[in-house]
N, C-alpha and C positions, 0 to 999 in steps of 0.2 A: 249206407244210412242217409247220407246227404242226397243221393239221387232219389231214394224213395220219398224223402221229404219233399223234394221239388215236384215229383210226380203227383204226390197227394195234394200239394197246393194248386197245381194245374187243374186237377180234377175238381177240387172245390171251387175254383174260380169259374171254370167253364162247365159246371155241372148241368146248368140249364141247357146249354148248347148241345151237350152230349145226350140229353134226353133222359137223364136219370135223376131221381130224387125230387124233392119238392121245390127246388130252386128254379125250375123251368119258367114259371110265370114271372118270377122276379128278374130273371135274365132277359126275358122278352120285353119286360117293362123298361129295363135299362137300355136295351138296344133301341127301343122306340124313342125314349127320351133323348138318347144321344143323337139320333137322326134329327129330331125336332130342334135340338140345340144347335146343331150344325146349320140347319136351314134358317133358324132365327139369326145366327151370326151373319150368314150370307145376305139375308134380307136387310138386316140392320146396316151392313156395310153399303149395300145399294142405296138405302135410305139416306145414309150420311153423305154419300156422294151426290145424291140428288138434292140435298139441302145446301150444297156449296153454291153461293150466289153466282148466277150467270155462267155456270159451268158449260151448259149446252150451247149457249150463245158464243162463248169463247172458242169452244171446239169447232163450231161452224166457221168462225172466222179463220181459225187455224187451218182447216181443211181447204179453204179457198186461197189463203194468202201466205201460208207457211207459219212456222213458229216465231219468226222475227216480228211479224205484225201482232201475233197473239201475245207476245211477251209484253207489249205495251198495255194491253187490256188486263193482263194478269197483274202488272204493276199498278194499274189504276184501281183494280179490286183490292189490292193490298193497302193502298193509300186510303181507300174508303173505310176499310176496317180499322185502321189506325185512327183516323179522324172521328170515327164513331165512338171509340173509347174516349178520346179527348173531349168530345161533346158530352159524353156521360159524366165525366169528371166535372166539367165546367157547369153543366146544367144542374147536376145533383148537389154540388157543394157550394155553388155561388149564386146561381140565378134563382133556383127554387127557394132556398132559405130567405133570400131578400123579398121575394114575392109573397111568401106565406107568413113570415114572421117579422118582416121589416115594416116601416111606416108606409102608409098608403100614398098613392099619388096625390099631390096637392097639399100635403101636410107641411113640407119644408121647402125652402127655395130651390134646392137642387133637384127636386122632383116636380117642379112646377114650371110651365112655360111662362116666360116673362110677359107682362101685359102688353108690351109693345109688339110682341110676335104672335099674340093669340088670334088675331084676325086672319092671318095667313098660315097658321100652324097646320091646317089640314089641306092646303093646296097640293095638287099633284106634283107640281114643279118643286115645291119646298120639300115634300116627302122624298122625292127622287134624289135630292141633294142630301138626304139624311139629316135634315134640320126639322124644326117644328117638334111634333110629338115624337118623332124618331130619336131626336137628340136627347130628349129627357125621358128615356125609356131604359129598360134593362139591357139594351144592346150595347150601351157604352159605359165607360168607367165612372163618369160623373154622377150617375143615378144612385150609386150605392152609398149608404150612410156610414158615418165613422163611429157609430156606437160600438163600444167594445164587445158587448154581448146583446143579443136580440132574442125575443121570444121567451117562452116558458122554459125552453131547453137551455137557455143561456149560450146560444150558439155564437162562437167567436168569428164573426164574418170577416173582419180585416185580416185576421190570421189565416183563415181559410182562403181568402182571395190571394194572398201572397204565396201560400203553399201550393195552391193549384197552378199559379203562374210558373213557379219553379218546377213543380211536378210534371207539367206538360213537357218541358224540355227533358227532364230526367227519364220519363217513360219513353219518349220518342227516341232518345239516345240509346236506351237499353234495347228497345225493339229493333232499331236499325242494326246495331252491332250483333245482336243475337241472330237476326236474319242473315247477315253477312257471314257469320260463322257457320250457320247451318248450310248455306249455299256453297261455302267453300268445301264442306265435306261431300256435298252431292256432285259438285262440278269438276270432278277429277277425271272424267272419262273422255276427254277430247284428244288424248293421245300425245305422244312426244313428238314435237315438231322437228327435232333434230335427227330422228331415225325413222326409217321406213315411211318416208313422206308419201310415196306413191300409194303404198298399201293403206295408210290412214285416209288419204283422200278418196281412194276407191271404195273402201268398205264403211266409212263413217260419215260421208258427206250427205248421204240421202236423208231426207226428212220423211219418215214413214207415216206421218200423220196427214200428209197431203192427200186430199180426196177430190181435187178439181183437175180436169184435164189440162186447162191452160196453165195452171200453176205448176203442174208436173212437167210440162214442156219447158217452162221457164227455168225450173230447177235443173232439168237436164242440161239446158244451155249454160246455166251458171256453173255447173260442175265441169262441163267441157271447157268453159272459159278459164276456170281456175287451173286446169292442167296446162292450158296454153300460157297462162300468166307465169307459171313456174319456169317455163322455157324462155318466155320473153324477158323475165327479170334478169336472167343471166346475160341475155343479149343486150339489155339496156346497160348493164354494168360494163360491158365491153365496148359499147358504142362510142365512137369518137364524135363528140359534139363541141360546139363553141361554149366552153364552160364559163367564159367571162360574160357572154351575153346572158346565159342562164342565171348566173349570180346577180347580174344587174336587174333582170326582170323580177327575180324573187325579192330583192331588196326593195324595188319599187312597189311591188304588191303589198309587202308588209308595211311600207310607209303609208300607202293609201288607206290600208285597213286601220292603222293606228290613228290616222287623221279622222277617219270615220268614227272610231270609238271616242276619241276626244271631243269631236263635234257633237255626238249624241249626248255625252255627259254634260257639256256646256249648255246645250239646248234645254236639257231637263232642269239644270240649275237656274237658267234664265227664266224658264216658265214658272218655277216655284217662287222665285223672287217677284215675278209679275203677279202671281196669284195673291201675294201678300198686299200688293197695291189694290187689287180688285176687291179685297175684303172690306175696304172702306167705302165702296160704291154700292149703290142700290140699282142703278140702271144697267145691269149686265145682260148681255145676250146669252143664248144657250151655249154657244161655242166658248165664250169667255168663262162661263161657269165650269165647263168640263174640259178646259184646254189641257190641263196637266194629264188627265187620264187618257185623253185622245192621243196626245203626243207620245206618251210611253207605249201605248198599244200599237200605234203606227210604226214607231221605231222597231218594235219587235217583229213587225211584218215586213218592213222594207229592207232592213239591214241584212238579214241572212241571205236573201237572193243577191244583194249587192256584193256580199263577201264571196259568194260562189262565183259570180262573174269575174271579180278581180283575181280569184284563185286560178283562173285559166292561164294567167301569165306565168304561174310557177311551174306548170307542167309536172306535177307530182304524180306518183302512182295513185290509183283510186283509193286504196286503203289509207295511204298517208294523207291524201287530200281530205278524206272524211275525218280523220283525227284532227287535222288543222281546223276544219270547218266547225267541228263540235267545240274545240277549244275557243275559237273566236266568238261563237254564239254565247258560250258560257261567260266569257269576259264581257260581252256586250250586256247581257242580263245583269251580271253582278255589278258592273260599273254603273248601269242605270239605277239599280236598286240602292246602292250606297250613295250615289249622288243625290238621289231623292231623299235619303235619310239625312245626309249632311245639311241639305237645304232646309229640311223640316226641323232639324235641331237648331238651326239658326233662327227660325221662326219661333221655336220654343224659348230660346234665350231672350228674344225680344218680348215675348209675352210675360216671361218671368220678371223682366224689368218693369213692365206695366202693372204687374200684379200688386206690388207694394203700394203704389199710389191708389189703386182701386180699393185695396184693403183699408187704407187710411180714410178714403172717401166714404166707404160703407160704415166705418165706425163713427165718423162725424155725422152721417145722416141718421144713424140710430140715436145718437145723443140729441140731435136737433128734434127728432120725433118725440122723445121723452120730455124735452124741455117745452116744446109747443103744447103738448097735452097737459102738462102741469100748469102752464100759464092759462090754458083754456078753461080748465075746471077750477082754477084758483086754489089748488090743493097740491102741495108738493109731496105729500105722503101717499097719494092715491097711485094705484098701479095701472099703467096704461094698457089697453088691449093690445094683443100681439099684432104686429104689422102683417098685412097680407103678403104671403110668400111671393106673389106675382110682382110686388112693388119693391122688393129688396134689390139693391144693387148687386150685380153678379160680377165675379171675376172671370178671366178669360178661360179658365179650366183647360189648360194646354193638353192634358191627357185625352180628353174627349175630342179635341181638335185633331190630334194625331190619329186617334181611332177612326174618326170620320174619313180622313184621307186614305187610310188603309182599306176601309170598306168600299169607298168609291172606286179605288183602284181595282179591287177584286171584282166588283160588279161590272165595271167597264171592260175588264179583261174577259169576263164571261160573255158579254154582249158582242165584243169584237170577234171572239173565237167562233161563236155560233153563226154570226153573220158571214164570216169568212167561209165556213163550211157550206152555208146555204147558197152563197153567191159564187164562190170560187170553185166549188166541187159540184154541187147539184145543178146550178144553172149551166155550168160548162158541160156537164154530162147530157143535159137535155138538148142543148144546142148541137152537140156532136151527134147525138142519137137521131134527131129528127131532121137536121139540115144536111146530113151526109149524102142523102139521095139526090139532092138538087144543088150541089156545090161543085166548084171547079176542080177541086182536088179531094183526095180521100182524107176526111177530117179525123178519122179514127187512127190511121197510120201516120199522118203528118200532123201539122199544127191545126188546132190546139190539142187534139187527142184527149183521151180520158186521163184524169189525174191519178197519181200514185199516192199512197198513204205516206205522209212525211213522218217517219218514226222519230228521227232525232229532234225535229222541231217540237213535236207533241210531247216527247219525254222531257225536254228541257223546259217547256212551258209549264208542265205539270210540277216539276221540281221547284221552279222559282215561284209558282203560285203557292206551293206549300210553305216556302220560306216566308212569303208575305203573311200567311196565316199564323206561323209561329211568332213572328214579330208583332203582328197587330192584335193577337188574341189577348195580350195583357191589357191593352188600352180599349179593346172592344170585345167583351166576352161573347157577344152574339155572332162574332165573325166565324167561329168554328161551326155553328149551325148553318150559316150561309154556305160554307165550304162543303159541308155534308150534302146539302141539296145540289150544289154544283157538280160534285163527283157522281151523285146518283143519276142526275139528268145526263151527264156526259157519257156515262156508260151506254145508255139506250140510244142517245142521239148519235154518238160516234160509231156505234155498232151498225146502226141503220145507214149512216153515211158511207162507211167503208164497204158495206155489202151492196149498196145501191148505186154508188157513184164512182168508186175507185176500181182500178184494175191491179192485178199482181205486179210486183216489181219485175223489171226485165232480168235482174240478177237477184234471185231469191236466195238468201243466205240463211243457214240454219242458226238459230239462236243458241247461245251458250247455255249449258245446263245451270250455271250459276248466273243470277241476275246482279252480280256484284258491281257491275259498271254503273247501273242505275243507283244502286244503294250507296256507292262511293260518292256520286254527285250529291245524293240526298244528305249524306253525312257531312259533307263539306258545307252545304247550304245551312244545315242545322247549326253547325258551329258558328258560322258567320251571322246567323239570325240571333244567336244567344248573346252576342256582344252588346248590341244596343240596349237590350232589355236589362242586362246586368248593369250597364252604365246608368240606366234610368233609376234602378233600384238603389244603387250604392252612392250615386253622386248628385242627382238632381233633386231639389226640394219639391214635394208634392204641392198641389194647389191648396189654398187655404179654405175654400168653401165648397169643394166637391170631391167625391171619391172616398173610399174607405180609409185613406191615409191622411186626410186633411187634419191640420193642426200639429203635425209632426215635422221634425227637422228633415228626416230621411225616411224612406219607405220601410227600410229594414228595422227601424226602431220598434215596430210592432212585435218583433221577435223578442227583443230585450225587455219590452214591457210585459209580455206574457211570462217570461222567465222570472222576472222580479215579483209579479203579483200572484201567479198561479202555481208556481213550483216551489218546493222547499228551498230553504236558504242554501243548503249544501249543493243543490243542483245549480244554482246561480254561480256558486264558487267554482264548480267543475267547468261550467261553460266559459267562465272568465279565464280559467287556466287553459282551456282548449283553444280559446281565441288568442292566446298569447303568441306573438311572432316567434318566440323562442321555441315553441313546440311545432308551429306550423312549418317553419323552414326545415327542421330535421325530418318531419314527416314527408314533405315534398321530395327532399333528397333521397329518402328511403324508397319512395315510390319510383323515382327515376332510376335508382340502382336496381330495383326489382325488375323494371321494364328492360333495362340493359342486360341483366342476367338472363331473363327469359328469351330475349332476342338472340343472345349468344347461344343458348341451348338450342333454339330453333335452327339457327344456322349450322350448328354442329350436327343436328339430326339430318338436315338437308345434305350436308357434305357426306355423311355416312350413307345416305341413300344413293348419292351419286357414285360413291365408291363401290357399293354393292351392285349397282347397275353395270359399272365398268367390269367388275369381276364376272358377273353373269354373262356379259357380252364376250369377254375373253374366253370363258369356258365354252360358250357356243361356237366361237371361232375355232378353238382347238379341236373340238369334236368334229366340226365340219372338215377341218384340214386332215384330221386322222382318217376320216372316212374317204376323203378324196385321194389320199396317198396309199390306201390299201390296194394290194394286188387284186385286180378284178378280171383275171383271165378266164375264170370259170363263172360266168354270170348265172347259169342255171343252178349251179351248186350253191351260190350265195342266196338265190331266191328260195331254194328249198330249205336251207338252213334257217332262214327267217320264219318259215312256216312250221318247222318241226318243233316239238317241245324240247325242254332242257334234257340234253343227253346224259347228264350226270345222274338223273333219276331213273333212267331206263336200264333194264337188265343187260348184262353183256351179251353180245351176239355170239353164237357158236361159230367155230371156224368153217369157212366155206370150202366145199370140195373143189378139187382141181377141175378146171374146165378143159374139155378137149380143144385142140386147136381148130380154129374156124377154117373152112375152106378158103383158098386164096381167091377163088373166082367171085366170092360174094363181097361186094364193096361195103365199107363201113359207112353207116349213116352219120352225116354231119348236119349241123344246123345251118340253114341257108344263109342267115345273116352273119354267121361267124366262121365262114369257111377259111378266112385268112388266119384265124386264131387256132385252128386245129382242134376244135372241141369235139370229143367223142361222145355223142349223145347216149348211145347204148351203155357205155361204160359209166358215164356219170349217173344215169338213172339207176343202174343196178347198184352202184355204190351208195346212192342216196337213199334207196328204198330197200335196204337189206332186210329180209324177213327170216327169223330163226326157224319158222315152221314151213319154209318153202320145200317143195318136193325135189327129190334128186332127179337129175336128167335121165331120160329113158335111153337105155343102151341095148334093148332087145326088141325084136318085132312083137307086135301084139298077137295074142292067141285068137282062136276061132271065136266068132261072135254068134251066140245063140239067138233064137227068134224072140223078139221083144226085149232083148237086152241092149242097153245103151252102149254106144261105141266107147271102147277104152275103159270099161268099168264093169261092175257086177250087175247081174239082174236082181230082181226083187227076191230076196231070200236065198239066192243061189250061192254056191261056194265061191271063194275067190279063185281066180285063174291060177293055174300052176304052170 
């Protein structure tokens, strides 16, 4: 019954295909719609791939320069997407509400250019220094008003400003960690370095996306070099050298590099202090106005080649030397950035000391204005007209000053980077290309030759530029928009530069499936960028006459104000309990214990995996030893046994009849290669291919053969021989 039911269901389902019943048209319609749906899915997948920004351009770069260079542009595209989201948050929740619902320009002092600066507020030099109208615009912190709610929607701008500033770091942290976790799942296919080293290098070293002949030749040479390095490494370990001289040279190299790092930090600190003296002067040259930005950009260009030259004294392996070089450049950028911050916060403390005296002076000026008006009209009860916002005494607004420094540093870095590509790569390629025919030596093969794409320098520059964006976005909301334009132009500009002026690396290496090295640097810079912003929010008092937090003791007071005025009373009680150190400390301890537990579980899983690997390796070794120790005197028999099916399933063979003794004059055939082993080929084959239906041996002479009868058998329709 069950089989009949299944058969009936099959017939009902495929009735149209079988050509019976009225379901044939419905079946044809379903088949047609299924094909159209499959085609739509394929077209939609192609459309989605085509919508990935710069996918074709990156594939073209990858085919010419390998996946290592393409990984930089993939990282650049990822950074562009992240900054686009950050720009949407800042523009949608901070800039647009202030522009649409806030007070217009010129209505209050913080949104008005002072009268003393109005004559030069539109000059090109002033605008390039982000003063004048740029300073009193939505680009910077000081433009935003401190009204608790604005517009008909009662939008809470100060709270939104603080939440966006904190949410920028929260979103970036979540995205970086999520990307690292995703890449960790993908990047597990590089092989075990401890086992089958030759096999992994042989079968997984090639980059199959290479489509350029020169890059393929370089990749071939790189793989060959990696095999040679595996041999040279062991020779280097056994080489007898002057270890004391080598240690002395390495200590000397590290001492010189440490002096260079310290000197660069002191130079930046000195320049920042000098710029504070320049702020009181009006007769400044172009260099004096942009000295800080130029010094930081030039240090980023000069120090890495200097480190590479000094590293020649150490004589490390190229891979180890590359790690040291990346670490030193990272320390250089990080030291320069934090030296810049420390010097900047010294300037902030100086301005905070001046702010109180300026605040007192502004209060005294307002009282004098009211008193003079009352004396002029001879009426103490009359209300004086409001003072022109351009004539009000201004405070230093240290938040805007910090934001201007970050914006100038970012713009200066963009200019230096683009000029370096234009002069250092493009002009160099033009000289090599057109002067090679009339020069004394081969410019392409010798000095200066074509430039190679500096992957490590570009990646570290991109990472630290993003760190400046994270730190400066709180003081200059427009900085995120500037960075989006920078990344957008960098993608086209650098793609053109690498295709037009650079050549593939001599040692093309395949990029890892996981980009977690870049992400790890970005995560570290994100954490270091968070510290000064948190210090600003929690410790420094805001300016009294600019920004959304003016008039408050600390910036985070806006959260407590919102809780007290906008939320029910019990919510304020809950937040006060949650902010109690008696609850925060146990919560932190619980998180630490949870992290320790998860780390222990992860280590236990790793140990279990290692034990399983060892057991599998031991099982493979035992199987290999068992096969090697098996008696192999009959090679033909073993080969035939592997080809035959399982004998336990075959019917038993009938007993074989006795064979007559063979004549002594006929020699036994033996296999040529196994003469010494005495292998009887006829016997082995007969034993291996026994057939129960085989004919018995002929023991009598054949009978007479008729006409048309085949030899040794019956004719057509004839009787059997007797």
